[in-house]
C-alpha atoms as a printed R data frame, in Angstrom:
    type eleno elety resid chain resno       x      y       z
1   ATOM     1    CA   MET     A     1   0.969 36.271  46.640
2   ATOM     2    CA   GLU     A     2   3.142 34.290  44.223
3   ATOM     3    CA   ASN     A     3   3.449 35.635  40.698
4   ATOM     4    CA   ASN     A     4   3.313 32.793  38.167
5   ATOM     5    CA   THR     A     5   3.659 35.023  35.111
6   ATOM     6    CA   GLN     A     6   6.357 33.602  32.817
7   ATOM     7    CA   ASP     A     7   8.747 36.072  31.244
8   ATOM     8    CA   GLN     A     8  11.706 33.917  30.247
9   ATOM     9    CA   CYS     A     9  12.528 30.527  28.700
10  ATOM    10    CA   ARG     A    10  12.305 27.617  31.126
11  ATOM    11    CA   ARG     A    11  14.178 25.282  28.757
12  ATOM    12    CA   CYS     A    12  11.324 22.789  28.696
13  ATOM    13    CA   GLY     A    13  12.015 21.984  25.025
14  ATOM    14    CA   ALA     A    14   8.328 22.100  24.049
15  ATOM    15    CA   CYS     A    15   8.760 24.501  21.119
16  ATOM    16    CA   CYS     A    16  11.723 22.512  19.738
17  ATOM    17    CA   GLU     A    17   9.856 19.215  20.048
18  ATOM    18    CA   LYS     A    18   7.094 20.506  17.764
19  ATOM    19    CA   GLY     A    19   9.536 20.789  14.864
20  ATOM    20    CA   GLY     A    20  12.568 22.658  13.607
21  ATOM    21    CA   PRO     A    21  12.177 26.292  12.540
22  ATOM    22    CA   THR     A    22  11.509 27.579   9.044
23  ATOM    23    CA   LEU     A    23  14.497 29.560   7.791
24  ATOM    24    CA   HIS     A    24  14.319 33.211   6.728
25  ATOM    25    CA   LEU     A    25  16.588 35.375   4.596
26  ATOM    26    CA   GLU     A    26  18.311 36.578   7.765
27  ATOM    27    CA   ASP     A    27  19.440 32.974   8.305
28  ATOM    28    CA   ARG     A    28  21.212 32.696   4.973
29  ATOM    29    CA   PRO     A    29  24.683 33.437   6.451
30  ATOM    30    CA   LEU     A    30  24.222 30.528   8.884
31  ATOM    31    CA   VAL     A    31  23.799 28.137   5.943
32  ATOM    32    CA   GLU     A    32  26.473 29.681   3.731
33  ATOM    33    CA   SER     A    33  29.008 29.541   6.570
34  ATOM    34    CA   GLY     A    34  28.205 25.875   7.237
35  ATOM    35    CA   LYS     A    35  26.947 26.509  10.755
36  ATOM    36    CA   ILE     A    36  23.686 24.993   9.539
37  ATOM    37    CA   PRO     A    37  24.710 22.566   6.758
38  ATOM    38    CA   LEU     A    38  22.382 21.656   3.895
39  ATOM    39    CA   LYS     A    39  22.266 18.048   5.090
40  ATOM    40    CA   ASP     A    40  20.412 19.259   8.198
41  ATOM    41    CA   LEU     A    41  17.664 20.916   6.135
42  ATOM    42    CA   PHE     A    42  14.615 19.718   4.247
43  ATOM    43    CA   THR     A    43  12.213 21.488   1.920
44  ATOM    44    CA   ILE     A    44   8.449 21.575   2.043
45  ATOM    45    CA   ARG     A    45   7.514 22.313  -1.545
46  ATOM    46    CA   LYS     A    46   4.708 24.609  -2.646
47  ATOM    47    CA   GLY     A    47   1.405 22.742  -2.664
48  ATOM    48    CA   GLU     A    48   2.613 19.996  -0.299
49  ATOM    49    CA   MET     A    49   0.115 19.241   2.457
50  ATOM    50    CA   VAL     A    50   1.234 20.719   5.787
51  ATOM    51    CA   LEU     A    51  -0.271 21.414   9.178
52  ATOM    52    CA   GLU     A    52   0.175 25.140   9.718
53  ATOM    53    CA   PRO     A    53  -0.065 26.700  13.182
54  ATOM    54    CA   MET     A    54  -3.669 27.490  14.124
55  ATOM    55    CA   GLN     A    55  -4.956 25.023  11.492
56  ATOM    56    CA   LYS     A    56  -6.819 21.868  12.534
57  ATOM    57    CA   GLU     A    57  -6.395 20.096   9.201
58  ATOM    58    CA   PRO     A    58  -3.472 19.947   6.719
59  ATOM    59    CA   VAL     A    59  -3.550 22.576   3.964
60  ATOM    60    CA   PRO     A    60  -1.436 23.030   0.800
61  ATOM    61    CA   ALA     A    61   1.716 25.029   1.526
62  ATOM    62    CA   SER     A    62   1.244 28.457  -0.035
63  ATOM    63    CA   GLU     A    63   4.973 28.824  -0.639
64  ATOM    64    CA   GLU     A    64   8.197 26.876  -0.360
65  ATOM    65    CA   LEU     A    65   9.580 26.363   3.148
66  ATOM    66    CA   VAL     A    66  13.111 25.362   4.118
67  ATOM    67    CA   LYS     A    67  13.220 23.858   7.598
68  ATOM    68    CA   ILE     A    68  15.643 22.187   9.983
69  ATOM    69    CA   LYS     A    69  15.168 18.418  10.015
70  ATOM    70    CA   GLY     A    70  13.867 16.412  12.927
71  ATOM    71    CA   ARG     A    71  15.764 13.630  14.627
72  ATOM    72    CA   GLY     A    72  15.197  9.904  14.968
73  ATOM    73    CA   GLY     A    73  12.155  9.881  12.701
74  ATOM    74    CA   SER     A    74  10.364 12.528  14.791
75  ATOM    75    CA   TRP     A    75   9.632 16.210  14.163
76  ATOM    76    CA   CYS     A    76  11.748 17.252  17.182
77  ATOM    77    CA   CYS     A    77  14.491 19.677  16.041
78  ATOM    78    CA   ARG     A    78  17.728 17.771  15.572
79  ATOM    79    CA   TYR     A    79  19.681 20.456  17.390
80  ATOM    80    CA   LEU     A    80  17.870 19.926  20.683
81  ATOM    81    CA   GLU     A    81  20.040 18.026  23.151
82  ATOM    82    CA   GLU     A    82  18.117 15.154  24.714
83  ATOM    83    CA   GLU     A    83  19.657 15.853  28.104
84  ATOM    84    CA   GLY     A    84  19.051 19.287  29.600
85  ATOM    85    CA   CYS     A    85  16.944 20.574  26.667
86  ATOM    86    CA   ALA     A    86  19.867 22.672  25.438
87  ATOM    87    CA   CYS     A    87  20.248 23.892  21.845
88  ATOM    88    CA   ARG     A    88  23.470 22.755  20.161
89  ATOM    89    CA   ILE     A    89  23.562 25.888  17.973
90  ATOM    90    CA   TYR     A    90  22.133 28.344  20.484
91  ATOM    91    CA   GLU     A    91  24.570 31.165  19.658
92  ATOM    92    CA   ASP     A    92  23.841 30.673  15.938
93  ATOM    93    CA   ARG     A    93  20.154 29.805  16.170
94  ATOM    94    CA   PRO     A    94  17.787 30.936  13.387
95  ATOM    95    CA   VAL     A    95  15.665 34.061  13.598
96  ATOM    96    CA   GLU     A    96  12.448 32.124  14.375
97  ATOM    97    CA   CYS     A    97  14.122 30.548  17.392
98  ATOM    98    CA   ARG     A    98  15.241 33.963  18.617
99  ATOM    99    CA   ALA     A    99  11.687 35.284  18.244
100 ATOM   100    CA   GLN     A   100  10.035 32.244  19.850
101 ATOM   101    CA   LYS     A   101   8.619 33.012  23.289
102 ATOM   102    CA   CYS     A   102   5.976 30.570  24.453
103 ATOM   103    CA   TRP     A   103   4.633 33.141  26.921
104 ATOM   104    CA   ASP     A   104   4.227 35.852  24.242
105 ATOM   105    CA   SER     A   105   3.648 34.901  20.586
106 ATOM   106    CA   ALA     A   106   3.584 38.487  19.231
107 ATOM   107    CA   GLU     A   107   7.175 38.505  17.957
108 ATOM   108    CA   ILE     A   108   7.042 35.136  16.204
109 ATOM   109    CA   GLU     A   109   3.654 35.974  14.673
110 ATOM   110    CA   ALA     A   110   5.094 39.223  13.300
111 ATOM   111    CA   ILE     A   111   7.909 37.514  11.382
112 ATOM   112    CA   TYR     A   112   6.496 34.033  10.754
113 ATOM   113    CA   ALA     A   113   5.336 34.485   7.143
114 ATOM   114    CA   LYS     A   114   7.802 37.206   6.119
115 ATOM   115    CA   GLY     A   115  11.059 36.838   4.216
116 ATOM   116    CA   ARG     A   116  11.186 33.065   4.145
117 ATOM   117    CA   ILE     A   117  14.192 31.597   2.397
118 ATOM   118    CA   GLY     A   118  13.869 29.260  -0.584
119 ATOM   119    CA   ARG     A   119  16.152 26.748  -2.255
120 ATOM   120    CA   LYS     A   120  16.964 29.222  -5.006
121 ATOM   121    CA   ASP     A   121  18.431 31.606  -2.441
122 ATOM   122    CA   LEU     A   122  20.943 28.930  -1.477
123 ATOM   123    CA   VAL     A   123  21.825 26.895  -4.577
124 ATOM   124    CA   ALA     A   124  20.932 28.972  -7.658
125 ATOM   125    CA   GLY     A   125  24.615 29.745  -8.203
126 ATOM   126    CA   LEU     A   126  25.749 26.115  -8.136
127 ATOM   127    CA   SER     A   127  26.290 24.918 -11.684
128 ATOM   128    CA   GLY     A   128  23.863 22.209 -12.742
129 ATOM   129    CA   ILE     A   129  22.177 21.846  -9.353
130 ATOM   130    CA   TRP     A   130  19.460 24.469  -9.746
131 ATOM   131    CA   GLU     A   131  18.564 23.128 -13.189
132 ATOM   132    CA   LEU     A   132  17.913 19.713 -11.622
133 ATOM   133    CA   VAL     A   133  15.740 21.286  -8.927
134 ATOM   134    CA   GLU     A   134  13.717 23.180 -11.550
135 ATOM   135    CA   GLU     A   135  13.219 20.074 -13.696
136 ATOM   136    CA   HIS     A   136  12.122 18.078 -10.669
137 ATOM   137    CA   GLU     A   137   9.678 20.804  -9.657
138 ATOM   138    CA   LYS     A   138   8.263 20.859 -13.179
139 ATOM   139    CA   ARG     A   139   7.741 17.108 -13.378
140 ATOM   140    CA   CYS     A   140   6.748 16.481  -9.751
141 ATOM   141    CA   SER     A   141   4.536 19.480  -9.017
142 ATOM   142    CA   TYR     A   142   2.286 19.154  -5.971
143 ATOM   143    CA   PRO     A   143  -0.484 21.307  -7.479
144 ATOM   144    CA   GLN     A   144  -0.474 18.898 -10.427
145 ATOM   145    CA   LEU     A   145  -0.503 15.929  -8.036
146 ATOM   146    CA   ALA     A   146  -3.468 17.453  -6.190
147 ATOM   147    CA   SER     A   147  -5.394 17.720  -9.468
148 ATOM   148    CA   LEU     A   148  -4.581 14.135 -10.455
149 ATOM   149    CA   ALA     A   149  -5.514 12.847  -6.991
150 ATOM   150    CA   GLU     A   150  -8.860 14.615  -7.225
151 ATOM   151    CA   GLN     A   151  -9.513 12.937 -10.577
152 ATOM   152    CA   LEU     A   152  -8.537  9.566  -9.129
153 ATOM   153    CA   HIS     A   153 -10.878  9.859  -6.168
154 ATOM   154    CA   ALA     A   154 -13.698 10.961  -8.459
155 ATOM   155    CA   GLY     A   155 -12.996  8.188 -10.989
156 ATOM   156    CA   GLU     A   156 -12.844 10.757 -13.766
157 ATOM   157    CA   SER     A   157  -9.558  9.833 -15.452
158 ATOM   158    CA   GLU     A   158  -8.142  6.494 -16.539
159 ATOM   159    CA   SER     A   159  -4.672  7.977 -17.018
160 ATOM   160    CA   ALA     A   160  -4.447  9.781 -13.644
161 ATOM   161    CA   ALA     A   161  -3.013  6.754 -11.844
162 ATOM   162    CA   SER     A   162  -0.264  6.230 -14.409
163 ATOM   163    CA   ASP     A   163   0.524  9.965 -14.395
164 ATOM   164    CA   VAL     A   164   0.948  9.939 -10.601
165 ATOM   165    CA   THR     A   165   3.010  6.748 -10.754
166 ATOM   166    CA   GLU     A   166   5.256  8.367 -13.347
167 ATOM   167    CA   MET     A   167   5.802 11.370 -11.062
168 ATOM   168    CA   ILE     A   168   6.724  9.155  -8.115
169 ATOM   169    CA   SER     A   169   9.029  7.031 -10.282
170 ATOM   170    CA   TYR     A   170  10.828 10.103 -11.612
171 ATOM   171    CA   ASP     A   171  11.230 11.482  -8.090
172 ATOM   172    CA   ARG     A   172  12.784  8.203  -6.931
173 ATOM   173    CA   HIS     A   173  14.946  7.822 -10.045
174 ATOM   174    CA   LEU     A   174  16.374 11.346  -9.798
175 ATOM   175    CA   ARG     A   175  17.331 10.866  -6.154
176 ATOM   176    CA   ASP     A   176  19.072  7.584  -6.947
177 ATOM   177    CA   LEU     A   177  20.854  9.177  -9.914
178 ATOM   178    CA   VAL     A   178  22.094 12.237  -8.020
179 ATOM   179    CA   ALA     A   179  23.252 10.242  -5.001
180 ATOM   180    CA   GLY     A   180  24.642  7.328  -7.033
181 ATOM   181    CA   LYS     A   181  26.257  8.505 -10.254
182 ATOM   182    CA   GLY     A   182  26.402 12.106  -9.080
183 ATOM   183    CA   GLY     A   183  28.144 11.176  -5.850
184 ATOM   184    CA   MET     A   184  26.160 13.684  -3.815
185 ATOM   185    CA   ASP     A   185  25.560 13.165  -0.092
186 ATOM   186    CA   PRO     A   186  22.134 11.436   0.142
187 ATOM   187    CA   GLN     A   187  21.382 13.511   3.239
188 ATOM   188    CA   ILE     A   188  21.123 16.624   1.033
189 ATOM   189    CA   LEU     A   189  18.382 15.198  -1.190
190 ATOM   190    CA   ASP     A   190  15.523 16.174   1.149
191 ATOM   191    CA   PHE     A   191  16.687 19.771   0.866
192 ATOM   192    CA   LEU     A   192  17.167 19.729  -2.918
193 ATOM   193    CA   PHE     A   193  13.999 17.840  -3.881
194 ATOM   194    CA   GLY     A   194  11.871 17.907  -0.746
195 ATOM   195    CA   ARG     A   195  10.740 14.784   1.049
196 ATOM   196    CA   PRO     A   196  10.314 11.676  -1.154
197 ATOM   197    CA   MET     A   197   6.907 11.600  -2.795
198 ATOM   198    CA   THR     A   198   6.398  8.051  -1.556
199 ATOM   199    CA   GLU     A   199   6.176  9.642   1.909
200 ATOM   200    CA   THR     A   200   4.020 12.655   1.018
201 ATOM   201    CA   VAL     A   201   1.295 11.311  -1.289
202 ATOM   202    CA   HIS     A   202  -0.694 10.194   1.753
203 ATOM   203    CA   GLY     A   203  -1.569 13.863   2.241
204 ATOM   204    CA   PHE     A   204  -3.565 13.606  -0.990
205 ATOM   205    CA   GLY     A   205  -5.421 10.468   0.029
206 ATOM   206    CA   LEU     A   206  -3.041  8.115  -1.800
207 ATOM   207    CA   ARG     A   207  -0.595  5.458  -0.716
208 ATOM   208    CA   VAL     A   208   2.250  3.648  -2.421
209 ATOM   209    CA   GLU     A   209   2.905 -0.084  -2.297
210 ATOM   210    CA   LYS     A   210   5.902 -1.776  -3.884
211 ATOM   211    CA   ASP     A   211   5.790 -4.937  -5.955
212 ATOM   212    CA   GLY     A   212   9.494 -5.571  -6.458
213 ATOM   213    CA   ASP     A   213  10.749 -2.523  -8.360
214 ATOM   214    CA   ARG     A   214   7.227 -1.687  -9.511
215 ATOM   215    CA   ILE     A   215   5.198  1.051  -7.832
216 ATOM   216    CA   VAL     A   216   1.579  0.256  -7.102
217 ATOM   217    CA   LEU     A   217  -0.650  3.239  -6.331
218 ATOM   218    CA   LYS     A   218  -3.665  2.887  -4.056
219 ATOM   219    CA   THR     A   219  -6.329  5.306  -2.869
220 ATOM   220    CA   ALA     A   220  -6.593  5.637   0.893
C-alpha cells in the first residue's frame, strides 16, 4: 500500500506565494550583512490592519512586523524563483522559512510570535534616521487613524476628515522629502515608514482620491 505521508519539501512554492516571512531577531545578521538588504523589506506598523494566519477577517497588528517584500505587485516572496520554485537566498533564508513545514506546522507555530525584529533593532544607531521614524509614527499612528475613522463613520466629528487628510499628507510629504532632498533610495521607504497610507486606509473603511495635488478622503 502506497504511503502518501509527506515528510519533506516538495518545492511547490505554496508557502512562499502566500507572502514573505516576518523577520526575527535571529535574522538580524542577514540584514546587517546585506544578504537581505533594507530595500527588500517593508514594515507593517502597529495597529495596521492585517490578515493573520487562522483569522478570517483583518485585525489590527498587535506589534510591528518587518517582512520581506512581494514581487510584481503580489504578496509572493520576491526571493522565489519563478522557474523551479527555488529560493534565491536558500542558504541564508530567515528563521521562519527554516521552520516552515507545510506537513507539520508545530515548529513555525512555536516561533511565529516570538522575538520578532523591529525597525529600531536595525536603524536606531543611524544618525537622524530613527528620529524621522519616531516622528512619523507619532504623527501617523494607526491607532489614532482607527479612532478618527470610527468617528467619521459615525458622523461624530467634523474635524476627523481633515485630521486624517493631514496624516496622509504628512506621510506623503515625508517620503518625498527623504527620497528627494535626502537622496535616500525610494525602495527603502516602505521599510522606514511602512506602506504608504494612501494604500492602507482602505483597511479602515476609507479611500483616497486625488484632485490634482489635493487629497480627497472618502468613506468606503
